[in-house]
C-alpha positions as CSV (number, residue, x, y, z in Angstrom):
1,X,59.0,40.5,1.9
2,X,57.9,43.2,4.3
3,X,54.1,43.5,4.9
4,X,53.8,47.0,3.5
5,X,55.2,45.9,0.1
6,X,53.2,42.6,0.1
7,X,49.9,44.4,0.7
8,X,50.7,47.0,-2.0
9,X,51.6,44.3,-4.5
10,X,48.3,42.6,-3.7
11,X,46.4,45.7,-4.7
12,X,45.3,47.0,-1.3
13,X,46.6,50.4,-2.2
14,X,49.7,52.5,-2.8
15,X,52.6,52.2,-0.4
16,X,51.3,55.4,1.3
17,X,47.7,54.1,1.5
18,X,48.9,50.7,2.9
19,X,51.1,52.5,5.5
20,X,48.1,54.4,6.7
21,X,46.2,51.0,7.1
22,X,49.0,49.9,9.5
23,X,48.9,53.1,11.5
24,X,45.1,52.7,11.8
25,X,45.6,49.2,13.2
26,X,43.7,47.5,10.4
27,X,46.3,44.9,9.8
28,X,46.6,42.1,12.3
29,X,47.5,38.5,12.8
30,X,45.0,35.6,13.2
31,X,44.9,36.3,16.9
32,X,44.0,40.0,16.5
33,X,47.5,41.3,17.4
34,X,48.3,44.5,15.4
35,X,51.1,44.0,12.8
36,X,53.5,46.6,11.6
37,X,54.7,47.6,8.1
38,X,58.2,46.2,8.5
39,X,57.0,42.9,9.9
40,X,57.7,39.7,7.9
41,X,54.8,37.3,8.5
42,X,53.5,34.2,6.7
43,X,50.7,35.7,4.4
44,X,48.2,33.0,5.6
45,X,48.4,34.5,9.1
46,X,47.6,38.1,8.1
47,X,44.2,39.7,8.4
48,X,43.1,43.0,7.0
49,X,39.9,44.4,8.6
50,X,39.6,40.9,10.2
51,X,39.4,39.3,6.8
52,X,42.1,36.8,5.5
53,X,44.7,38.3,3.2
54,X,44.2,37.8,-0.5
55,X,46.2,34.9,-2.0
56,X,49.9,35.7,-2.2
57,X,51.8,36.0,-5.5
58,X,51.9,32.7,-7.3
59,X,48.1,32.6,-7.5
60,X,46.4,30.2,-9.9
61,X,42.7,30.4,-9.9
62,X,39.8,28.7,-11.8
63,X,36.9,30.9,-12.8
64,X,33.6,29.8,-14.3
65,X,33.3,32.4,-17.0
66,X,29.6,33.2,-17.9
67,X,28.5,34.2,-21.3
68,X,28.8,37.9,-22.2
69,X,32.2,38.5,-20.5
70,X,35.5,39.1,-22.3
71,X,39.0,38.3,-21.2
72,X,40.3,41.8,-22.0
73,X,41.1,44.5,-19.5
74,X,40.2,47.3,-22.0
75,X,36.9,46.1,-23.3
76,X,34.1,48.7,-22.7
77,X,31.7,46.0,-21.7
78,X,31.8,43.3,-19.1
79,X,35.1,41.7,-18.4
80,X,36.2,38.7,-16.3
81,X,38.0,40.9,-13.8
82,X,34.5,42.3,-12.8
83,X,33.9,38.8,-11.3
84,X,36.9,39.0,-9.0
85,X,37.7,41.2,-6.0
86,X,38.5,44.7,-7.3
87,X,42.0,44.6,-5.9
88,X,42.9,41.7,-8.2
89,X,43.2,44.2,-11.1
90,X,45.9,46.0,-9.2
91,X,48.1,43.0,-8.3
92,X,51.8,43.1,-9.1
93,X,52.7,40.9,-10.8
94,X,49.6,41.3,-13.0
95,X,46.9,38.6,-12.9
96,X,46.4,37.3,-16.5
97,X,44.1,34.9,-18.2
98,X,45.7,31.6,-19.3
99,X,44.6,31.8,-22.9
100,X,41.2,33.2,-23.7
101,X,37.5,32.4,-24.0
102,X,35.5,34.7,-26.3
103,X,32.4,36.6,-25.2
104,X,30.1,33.8,-26.5
105,X,31.9,30.9,-24.8
106,X,31.4,29.9,-21.2
107,X,33.2,27.6,-18.8
108,X,36.6,27.0,-17.2
109,X,39.0,29.9,-17.4
110,X,42.4,29.8,-15.6
111,X,44.1,32.9,-14.4
112,X,47.5,33.4,-12.8
113,X,50.1,36.0,-11.8
114,X,52.9,33.5,-12.3
115,X,54.3,34.1,-15.8
116,X,56.4,30.9,-15.9
117,X,53.4,28.9,-14.9
118,X,51.2,30.5,-17.5
119,X,53.7,29.6,-20.2
120,X,54.0,26.1,-18.9
121,X,50.2,25.6,-19.2
122,X,49.9,27.0,-22.7
123,X,53.1,25.5,-24.1
124,X,52.5,22.8,-26.7
125,X,55.2,20.8,-24.9
126,X,52.8,20.3,-21.9
127,X,50.2,18.7,-24.2
128,X,47.4,19.8,-22.0
129,X,44.0,18.9,-23.7
130,X,41.1,21.3,-23.5
131,X,37.6,19.8,-23.4
132,X,34.6,21.6,-24.9
133,X,30.9,20.8,-25.2
134,X,29.1,22.3,-28.2
135,X,25.4,22.8,-29.0
136,X,24.8,22.8,-32.7
137,X,22.3,24.4,-35.1
138,X,21.9,21.2,-37.1
139,X,22.0,17.5,-36.5
140,X,25.4,15.8,-36.6
141,X,26.0,14.1,-39.9
142,X,27.9,11.1,-38.5
143,X,31.4,11.5,-39.8
144,X,32.6,14.2,-37.5
145,X,34.8,11.8,-35.4
146,X,36.6,10.6,-38.5
147,X,37.1,14.1,-39.9
148,X,38.2,15.8,-36.7
149,X,40.4,12.9,-35.7
150,X,42.1,12.5,-39.1
151,X,44.9,15.1,-38.6
152,X,44.2,16.4,-42.2
153,X,41.4,18.9,-41.6
154,X,42.4,22.3,-42.9
155,X,40.6,25.4,-41.7
156,X,39.8,28.2,-44.0
157,X,42.8,30.7,-44.5
158,X,45.3,28.3,-42.8
159,X,48.1,26.3,-44.3
160,X,48.7,23.7,-41.5
161,X,46.2,21.0,-40.9
162,X,44.7,20.6,-37.4
163,X,46.1,18.0,-35.0
164,X,43.8,15.1,-34.4
165,X,40.9,16.0,-32.0
166,X,38.8,13.7,-29.9
167,X,35.1,13.7,-30.6
168,X,32.0,12.2,-28.8
169,X,28.4,12.7,-29.8
170,X,26.3,13.6,-26.8
171,X,23.0,13.9,-28.7
172,X,21.7,14.7,-32.2
173,X,22.9,18.3,-31.8
174,X,25.4,18.1,-29.0
175,X,29.1,17.0,-29.0
176,X,32.1,16.9,-26.8
177,X,35.5,17.8,-28.3
178,X,39.0,17.3,-26.9
179,X,41.6,19.6,-28.5
180,X,45.3,19.5,-28.2
181,X,46.0,22.9,-29.7
182,X,44.4,26.4,-29.4
183,X,43.7,28.1,-32.7
184,X,41.5,31.1,-33.1
185,X,37.8,30.1,-32.7
186,X,38.9,26.6,-33.4
187,X,35.8,24.6,-32.4
188,X,33.4,27.0,-34.2
189,X,35.6,26.8,-37.3
190,X,35.9,23.0,-37.2
191,X,32.1,22.6,-37.2
192,X,31.8,25.3,-40.0
193,X,34.2,23.1,-42.0
194,X,31.6,20.2,-41.9
195,X,28.7,22.5,-42.6
196,X,27.4,23.1,-39.1
197,X,27.1,26.1,-36.8
198,X,27.9,26.2,-33.0
199,X,25.1,27.9,-31.1
200,X,26.6,27.4,-27.7
201,X,30.1,26.5,-26.5
202,X,31.2,25.6,-23.0
203,X,34.7,24.6,-21.8
204,X,34.6,21.9,-19.1
205,X,38.3,21.0,-18.6
206,X,41.9,22.0,-19.1
207,X,44.5,19.2,-18.7
208,X,43.2,17.0,-15.9
209,X,41.4,19.8,-14.1
210,X,37.6,20.0,-14.5
211,X,35.3,22.9,-13.8
212,X,33.3,20.8,-11.3
213,X,30.6,22.4,-9.4
214,X,31.7,26.0,-9.7
215,X,28.7,28.1,-10.6
216,X,28.8,30.8,-13.3
217,X,30.7,33.8,-12.0
218,X,32.4,31.8,-9.1
219,X,36.1,31.3,-8.7
220,X,38.5,29.5,-6.4
221,X,42.2,29.4,-5.9
222,X,43.9,26.1,-6.9
223,X,46.0,24.3,-4.3
224,X,48.9,22.0,-4.9
225,X,46.7,19.0,-5.4
226,X,44.7,20.9,-8.1
227,X,47.9,21.9,-9.8
228,X,49.0,18.3,-9.9
229,X,45.7,17.3,-11.4
230,X,46.0,20.0,-14.0
231,X,49.2,18.6,-15.4
232,X,47.9,15.1,-15.3
233,X,46.7,15.3,-18.9
234,X,45.0,11.9,-18.9
235,X,42.9,12.5,-15.8
236,X,39.1,12.3,-16.3
237,X,39.4,12.2,-20.1
């Protein structure tokens, strides 16, 4: 792909704006040599204003979503795209969230511009577990592991029981859940079904990939090793 098209697709500007960047000598290689709009160069070698080029199409990133942010592009409040470089909103293909975390849930959020990869991650066939830690309003009553793992729990207004979920008590009012499906507000509704209320919810892992030491609001691109870990559903569970 010619550089002018690549930079436009990465959100650096319109074709006209990017062409002007080339004429101004702002696009160079790693050695500082000026590049031209028609050049075909490995993206990792390109610099714009002496900064490395944004990740090429096929990006998969992990974001530590803080509380108070939504996964929508149209929400009038704070959205997860505010935590990324502004150009990321303009990428083509579009950068999308892999599933969603609601405003009141923090933790690991994956985003990608690869539609096939997105569908592979969320597909039930991939059987990628999602791990959450919940802080509760009331003490655990003691039978949650049996109820959540039974495969018979029915949520209000639904007609299909939940798949068995893993459960571990982390304290009188804290618990770790491992889900193998993604229904609307599932963790909150599960605890509501046993008479409790989730005060705080945090996702720590998707598949075999864990949030690790990413601070709230930070993100990083996933490399091939990370992607392999992601699809190793048994890793770190």
